[in-house]
Structure formats: structure tokens, C-alpha cells
PAGUDO-681797 format. One line per 3 residues: for each residue x, y, z of C-alpha. Coordinates in pm, whole numbers, plus 50000, padded with zeros to 5 digits. Each point is the difference from the previous one (the first is absolute). Example, Ala and Ser with C-alpha at 12.3 -4.5 7.8 and 13.67 -1.06 7.14 Angstrom:
# residues 2
51230 49550 50780 ~ 50137 50344 49934
# end
This chain:
# residues 295
85020 60316 33511 ~ 50023 50265 49709 ~ 50092 49730 49726
49704 49830 50087 ~ 49726 50305 49995 ~ 50130 50080 49642
49892 49665 49888 ~ 49684 49951 50156 ~ 49940 50386 49857
50077 49833 49655 ~ 49796 49735 50049 ~ 49725 50201 50096
50091 50233 49688 ~ 49964 49655 49756 ~ 49699 49869 50177
49782 50340 49946 ~ 50145 49969 49643 ~ 49870 49650 49973
49668 50089 50073 ~ 49999 50250 49737 ~ 50089 49763 49763
49748 49738 50113 ~ 49725 50248 49965 ~ 50107 50126 49631
50024 49598 49915 ~ 49634 49931 50100 ~ 49889 50355 49837
50143 49914 49688 ~ 49890 49630 49959 ~ 49633 50155 50083
50073 50233 49711 ~ 50152 49731 49816 ~ 49655 49796 50005
49833 50308 49854 ~ 50213 50067 49743 ~ 50075 49683 49837
49595 49947 50001 ~ 49973 50354 49832 ~ 50264 49895 49758
49841 49655 49930 ~ 49696 50197 49928 ~ 50177 50218 49726
50110 49751 49805 ~ 49707 49813 49833 ~ 49915 50377 49833
50394 50038 49892 ~ 50022 49681 49857 ~ 49610 49995 49846
50095 50361 49827 ~ 50346 49858 49925 ~ 49790 49725 49773
49821 50272 49843 ~ 50284 50186 49902 ~ 50187 49705 49885
49713 49931 49755 ~ 49981 50362 49914 ~ 50344 50028 49896
49943 49702 49737 ~ 49667 50095 49898 ~ 49948 50176 49645
50017 50332 49999 ~ 50058 50197 49694 ~ 49923 50369 50057
50109 50028 50353 ~ 50319 49926 50208 ~ 50033 50101 50334
50373 50153 50082 ~ 50014 49739 50326 ~ 49999 49725 49777
50334 50052 49836 ~ 50152 50292 49814 ~ 50384 50188 50102
50318 49907 50022 ~ 49972 49820 50298 ~ 49857 49713 49830
50322 49875 49832 ~ 50292 50009 50207 ~ 50056 50194 50297
49797 50326 49993 ~ 50177 50342 50055 ~ 49738 50183 50217
49864 49809 50285 ~ 49721 50056 50277 ~ 49965 49796 50331
49767 49975 50188 ~ 50191 49869 50353 ~ 49759 49880 50301
50157 49942 50369 ~ 49897 50108 50298 ~ 49950 50300 50206
50130 49814 50348 ~ 50330 49784 50054 ~ 50037 49724 50260
49927 49722 49708 ~ 50347 49839 49940 ~ 50137 50031 49666
49697 50044 49836 ~ 50045 50367 49871 ~ 50409 49914 49927
49909 49739 49785 ~ 49751 50180 49751 ~ 50245 50341 50023
50306 49775 49944 ~ 49805 49787 49679 ~ 49904 50383 49843
50365 50115 50052 ~ 50120 49713 49753 ~ 49734 50034 49774
50058 50399 49981 ~ 50384 49925 49932 ~ 49893 49736 49712
49770 50291 49833 ~ 50290 50261 50027 ~ 50236 49735 49838
49755 49978 49721 ~ 49990 50340 49956 ~ 49667 50104 50228
50033 50396 49997 ~ 49679 50044 50200 ~ 49934 49813 50294
49658 50124 50236 ~ 49844 49880 50279 ~ 49713 49979 50205
50027 49921 50348 ~ 49711 49828 50203 ~ 50100 50007 50340
50292 50211 50206 ~ 50260 49775 50037 ~ 50028 49996 49600
49937 50347 49966 ~ 50314 50125 50237 ~ 50208 49707 49853
49959 50167 49672 ~ 50023 50335 50086 ~ 50334 49908 50172
50132 49804 49670 ~ 49934 50319 49820 ~ 49693 49872 49817
49703 50160 49791 ~ 49711 49951 50193 ~ 49733 50132 49782
49699 49917 50249 ~ 49970 49831 50343 ~ 49730 49884 50231
50094 49899 50374 ~ 49773 49949 50295 ~ 49792 49727 49840
49890 49819 50342 ~ 49913 49656 50064 ~ 49781 49984 49722
50058 50121 49648 ~ 49775 50266 49822 ~ 50005 50001 49626
49877 50372 50038 ~ 50328 50091 50124 ~ 50198 49793 49779
49850 50110 49675 ~ 50145 50366 50007 ~ 50353 49897 50018
49976 49740 49732 ~ 49820 50178 49781 ~ 50297 50256 49955
50202 49676 49880 ~ 49698 49893 49773 ~ 49996 50351 49827
50347 50024 49946 ~ 49970 49658 49833 ~ 49719 50082 49780
50191 50348 49901 ~ 50279 49795 49877 ~ 50256 50131 50264
50081 49619 50120 ~ 50086 49716 49818 ~ 49872 49759 50298
49863 50012 50349 ~ 50087 49733 50278 ~ 49873 49949 50316
50195 49856 50292 ~ 49837 49839 50294 ~ 50057 49731 50209
49781 49652 49932 ~ 49848 49816 50310 ~ 50079 49644 49964
49917 49900 50336 ~ 50083 50103 50390 ~ 50377 49898 49971
50060 50107 49632 ~ 49969 50352 49813 ~ 50137 50024 49606
50107 50357 49898 ~ 49882 50044 49625 ~ 50051 50245 49780
49767 49955 49707 ~ 49925 50187 49685 ~ 49663 50154 49984
49995 50166 49677 ~ 49995 49921 49731 ~ 49753 49714 50094
50255 49710 49887 ~ 49860 49721 49885 ~ 50189 49786 50269
49820 50263 50286 ~ 49669 49922 49824 ~ 50042 49627 49973
49917 49820 49713 ~ 49603 49955 49931 ~ 49850 49644 49941
49829 50113 49661 ~ 49940 50259 49735 ~ 49752 50275 50160
49813 50236 49834 ~ 49738 50284 50148 ~ 49781 50233 49939
50042 50340 50141 ~ 49679 50222 50135 ~ 50048 50289 49962
50291 49989 49777 ~ 50318 49787 50000 ~ 50257 50311 50156
49727 50090 50320 ~ 50034 49654 50092 ~ 50354 49899 49973
50102 50388 50154 ~ 49782 49915 50321 ~ 50121 49642 49974
50375 49985 49963 ~ 50000 50282 50266 ~ 49827 49769 50267
50233 49729 49930 ~ 50280 50234 50091 ~ 49803 50138 50306
49949 49619 50077 ~ 50385 49962 49965 ~ 50090 50240 50212
49757 49941 50279 ~ 50114 49617 49986 ~ 50343 50082 50013
49936 50275 50324 ~ 49762 49672 50182 ~ 50296 49756 49986
50237 50243 50063 ~ 49803 50077 50341 ~ 49916 49628 50086
50411 49974 49961 ~ 50044 50254 50226 ~ 49813 49880 50275
50131 49662 49953 ~ 50342 50118 50010 ~ 49967 50195 50290
49811 49733 50206 ~ 50329 49789 49918 ~ 50229 50242 50043
49862 50105 50406 ~ 49978 49602 50038 ~ 50364 49976 49951
50046 50297 50219 ~ 49801 49876 50264 ~ 50217 49657 49991
50333 50221 49971 ~ 49869 50193 50336 ~ 49954 49693 50177
50302 49875 49936 ~ 50213 50329 50085 ~ 49752 49976 50356
50142 49651 50030 ~ 50372 50086 49950 ~ 49968 50295 50195
49847 49795 50290 ~ 50278 49793 49968 ~ 50286 50276 50046
49775 50167 50257 ~ 50006 49689 50254 ~ 50400 49967 49922
50061 50302 50121 ~ 49735 49957 50307 ~ 50196 49672 50084
50357 50149 49948 ~ 49873 50319 50231 ~ 49900 49761 50277
50249 49788 49974 ~ 50269 50286 50017 ~ 49804 50137 50296
50024 49655 50144 ~ 50388 49985 49962 ~ 50019 50331 50159
49794 49884 50309 ~ 50212 49684 50014 ~ 50310 50181 49967
49908 50270 50292 ~ 49904 49727 50225 ~ 50305 49821 49982
50197 50338 49976 ~ 49854 50069 50348 ~ 49995 49646 50134
50392 49976 49944
# end
């Protein structure tokens, strides 16, 4: 029964695929818990340093104003020269996670170009974003890939510094970060938000008026603080993206496993029908042959 053998082969193939997707689902679930713990552990530091930067932006500093806190044509309307730090995954099989953030970034780029932007530079964190920007002919000035399951700030500092130095040198009017924010296991939100200059909306409004005493001097303290602030934001974005990646992969692999089970049931039904038809045909041939002999 050639048809039955072909169907059995398909069933076996789908069963093997289901074993793989089930194993990937379990691995993603294990990594997801670790990624969520890492992300939640980084949030208090990011929140506190954001609060400190918000207070600092409202402090009475008359002799020094850090370039991160404003300046450039990017403060008013659409910036002319834009830098984007794009955070995506190194691997696929995570549903529409990368597609959603890339689609939103492309839409934002079109807005900038329509507003008169002439220079858009990209720092790519992750293989998927790097490959996409290169295929679309974008200007990739730095990149980092293969971060593994736990992000390391030491590997991120180099590529990010390219954007920070360009902003400080006046080559860029604004720097944005594009990543996927983790909401819960079933929901991840693509976000493209301004990183530099540090806007009031990004920093948040402080509760009151603050002022500080600086040692050794205001410039040294503020330079180090705001640099750490930007690094904390990027690290948090990467941690959020990794938690989103494992959650999306777990959900995608569970859906693939369930779909494989449905396909197996359908193929099994087709196989049983083909087998029953073959048996019925053989019985009919036997009965017909016996009747011909007897007649």
C-alpha cells in the first residue's frame, strides 16, 4: 500500500518535528524565567538612576550644562541627523518579535525622512537587526552580536560609544533606542523612544526642586552620572528584549507543538481512511473472484 506508506512517513516526520518544538519550548521556558529575573533585578537600578537624572536636570547649575541634557536641532521638531540603537535577537523562531520592532522602526525612519532627515545611522545589537538593516541599505556604524543568554555591559559599551561620541561631537541631533519591552509572557511591546538628548518626558518630572554639592566638581560628577545613565538604559533595553525573546519563543514553540499534534491527527485520519479503502477493495476483489469461479 504505497499511499499508506507515504502517509506513515509524513506522520513520522511530523512526530519528530513535534519532539523538537516541544524540547525548544521547555528550553525557552527555563531561559525565560532566568531572563525575567535578570530584567526585574536591573529595573530598580534603572529607576533610581532615572530619578537622579531627572532631579539633576532641574538642579540649579549655572556654570555647566551637559550636552546630553539638551541642545541641537533635535530638540525642536524632527531631527535632521538621527542615530538609532536597534536591539533585536540573534536567533529566530520567536514569532513576530523582530518583525514588529523592525516594522515600527521602518515607519519611524520614513517619518524622519519626510521631515527632512538626511543622515540616519544605526547601531545594531543582534544578528536579525543587523542583517535587516544591511539588506535595506542602511548605514550601520557599529554592531554587536552573539551576546548569549545574559547581556554583558562590557560587550555593549564599545558599539554604543560610537553613537554617544557622535552626539557629543555634534554629528547627530538625536539618538533613539528601538527594542521590545516585556509586558508579560503573552504580550511584548515594540518601542522606539528618544535616548539623547534626555528629554523631560523620558526622565520624568521630579517631585520637587533639588540641588547638589559636587565633589570634586560638577562637570566630573555629571559626566560620569549621565554616561552611566545612558548605559543603564541600554542594558535595561537589552535585558527587556531578551526576556521578550524567550517568552515569544516559548509561545511560538508551544503553538508549533500544538499545530503538529493537529496535523498528526489529520494525517492519521487520512491514513485510516486509505487503509480502510484498501481493505475494502481487497475484500471486493476476493468476493468478486470467488463469485466468478463459482459462477
